[in-house]
C-alpha positions as CSV (number, residue, x, y, z in Angstrom):
1,M,0.0,0.0,0.0
2,R,1.3,3.4,-0.9
3,E,0.7,6.0,1.7
4,R,2.5,9.2,2.6
5,A,3.4,8.1,6.1
6,R,5.6,5.4,4.6
7,D,7.5,7.6,2.1
8,K,10.2,8.6,4.6
9,G,10.9,5.0,5.5
10,R,11.1,4.0,1.9
11,L,13.6,6.7,1.2
12,E,15.6,5.5,4.2
13,D,15.6,2.0,2.7
14,I,16.9,3.5,-0.6
15,I,19.8,5.0,1.3
16,E,20.5,1.8,3.3
17,Y,20.5,-0.5,0.3
18,S,22.3,2.0,-1.9
19,N,25.0,2.0,0.7
20,H,25.2,-1.8,0.5
21,V,25.6,-1.6,-3.3
22,T,28.3,1.0,-3.0
23,Q,30.2,-1.0,-0.4
24,F,30.0,-4.2,-2.5
25,V,31.4,-2.6,-5.7
26,E,34.0,-0.4,-4.0
27,G,37.5,-1.4,-5.3
28,V,36.0,-4.1,-7.5
29,T,36.3,-4.2,-11.3
30,F,33.5,-5.3,-13.6
31,E,35.4,-8.5,-14.4
32,E,35.7,-9.3,-10.6
33,L,32.0,-8.6,-10.1
34,T,30.9,-10.9,-12.9
35,A,33.4,-13.7,-11.9
36,N,32.0,-13.8,-8.3
37,N,28.4,-15.1,-8.2
38,L,27.9,-14.3,-4.6
39,L,29.0,-10.7,-5.1
40,Y,27.1,-10.3,-8.4
41,Y,23.8,-11.5,-6.9
42,A,24.3,-9.5,-3.8
43,V,24.6,-6.4,-5.9
44,M,21.6,-7.5,-8.0
45,K,19.4,-8.1,-5.0
46,N,20.3,-4.8,-3.3
47,V,19.6,-2.8,-6.6
48,E,16.3,-4.7,-6.7
49,V,15.4,-3.6,-3.2
50,V,16.3,0.0,-4.0
51,G,13.9,-0.2,-7.0
52,E,11.2,-1.8,-4.9
53,A,11.4,1.0,-2.3
54,A,11.2,3.6,-5.1
55,F,8.3,1.7,-6.7
56,M,6.4,1.8,-3.5
57,L,6.8,5.6,-3.0
58,T,3.5,7.5,-3.4
59,K,2.7,9.0,-6.7
60,A,2.6,12.3,-5.1
61,F,6.1,12.1,-3.8
62,K,7.5,11.0,-7.2
63,A,5.5,13.8,-8.9
64,A,6.9,16.3,-6.4
65,H,10.5,15.2,-7.3
66,P,10.5,14.8,-11.1
67,E,14.3,15.3,-11.3
68,T,14.7,11.7,-10.2
69,P,14.2,9.2,-13.0
70,W,11.5,7.1,-11.1
71,K,10.2,5.3,-14.2
72,T,13.7,4.2,-15.1
73,I,14.4,3.0,-11.5
74,E,11.1,1.1,-11.5
75,S,11.8,-0.4,-14.9
76,M,15.1,-1.7,-13.6
77,R,13.3,-3.2,-10.6
78,H,10.8,-4.9,-12.9
79,I,13.6,-6.4,-14.9
80,L,15.4,-7.7,-11.9
81,V,12.2,-9.2,-10.4
82,H,10.5,-10.5,-13.5
83,D,13.2,-10.8,-16.2
84,Y,16.2,-11.7,-14.1
85,A,17.5,-14.3,-16.5
86,N,18.1,-11.5,-19.1
87,V,19.9,-9.0,-16.9
88,I,22.8,-7.5,-18.8
89,P,25.7,-7.5,-16.4
90,R,27.2,-4.3,-17.9
91,I,23.9,-2.4,-17.2
92,L,23.8,-3.7,-13.7
93,W,27.4,-2.6,-13.2
94,G,26.6,0.9,-14.6
95,T,23.6,1.1,-12.3
96,A,25.7,0.1,-9.3
97,T,28.7,2.3,-10.0
98,N,27.0,5.4,-11.5
99,D,23.3,5.6,-10.9
100,I,23.0,4.3,-7.3
101,P,25.5,6.9,-5.9
102,E,23.6,9.7,-7.7
103,L,20.2,8.4,-6.5
104,R,21.5,8.3,-3.0
105,K,22.6,11.9,-3.1
106,Q,19.2,13.0,-4.4
107,V,17.4,10.9,-1.7
108,E,19.6,12.3,1.1
109,G,18.5,15.8,0.0
110,Y,14.8,14.8,0.0
111,L,15.1,13.4,3.5
112,K,16.7,16.6,4.7
113,E,14.5,19.1,2.9
114,T,11.1,17.6,3.4
115,N,8.9,18.7,6.3
116,W,7.7,15.1,7.1
117,A,5.0,16.1,9.5
118,E,3.5,18.4,6.9
119,W,4.0,15.8,4.1
120,E,2.4,13.0,6.0
121,S,-0.7,15.1,7.0
122,S,-1.5,16.5,3.6
123,E,-4.0,14.7,1.4
124,D,-3.5,13.5,-2.2
125,L,-6.3,15.4,-3.9
126,F,-5.4,14.2,-7.3
127,N,-4.9,10.5,-6.8
128,D,-8.3,9.6,-8.1
129,A,-7.8,11.7,-11.2
130,Q,-4.3,10.3,-11.7
131,D,-5.6,6.8,-11.4
132,A,-8.4,7.5,-13.9
133,V,-5.8,8.9,-16.4
134,Y,-3.5,5.9,-15.9
135,K,-6.4,3.5,-16.4
136,S,-7.3,5.3,-19.6
137,I,-3.8,5.1,-20.9
138,V,-3.6,1.4,-20.1
139,G,-6.8,0.9,-22.0
140,M,-5.5,2.8,-24.9
141,A,-2.3,0.7,-24.8
142,R,-4.3,-2.5,-24.8
143,N,-6.2,-1.4,-27.9
144,M,-2.9,-0.5,-29.6
145,R,-1.4,-3.8,-28.8
146,A,-4.5,-5.6,-30.1
147,R,-4.1,-3.7,-33.4
148,G,-0.6,-5.0,-33.6
149,M,1.5,-2.0,-32.8
150,S,5.0,-2.6,-31.5
151,L,5.9,-2.2,-27.8
152,E,8.3,0.6,-28.8
153,E,5.5,2.5,-30.6
154,I,3.1,2.1,-27.8
155,A,5.7,3.2,-25.2
156,D,6.5,6.3,-27.3
157,I,2.8,7.3,-27.6
158,T,1.6,6.4,-24.1
159,G,4.7,7.0,-21.9
160,L,4.3,3.5,-20.4
161,S,7.4,1.3,-20.1
162,E,7.7,-1.6,-22.5
163,W,7.6,-3.9,-19.4
164,E,4.2,-2.4,-18.4
165,I,2.9,-2.9,-21.9
166,R,4.1,-6.5,-22.0
167,E,2.2,-7.2,-18.8
168,L,-1.1,-6.0,-20.3
């Protein structure tokens, strides 16, 4: 369940698991990572948890912080959870060494700058409208898919990820 009262804890989870990823890859080369299954899967799992925490943030929080690529983070999480056999090691490495440290900096800023008492007590006035728009977009994507449009075309038009479209 996505509720504002849990956003702070989810951000703290992003920090904690990002720190694990950074510690795991510190002083390690790509070749060493891919040669060590225990290390590789530890990094993969922690990146997945970071993605899950981001995925579970409220829509309102993500909308209030559009500078963070939430959709990309969620897409990575979806791949790690649902398409794990096709993870490209070089992409996981780039995520662990480049993207995770940047995300951690952003999230640390959010934790410091947000008035959590105010955030948790405010209502999401637009959630119903956002949900209705999302449902409409999903319906449109289903129709496009039924007409034989490619995943890439549907993603370009609707803004949905290819993973979301495949799941329709």
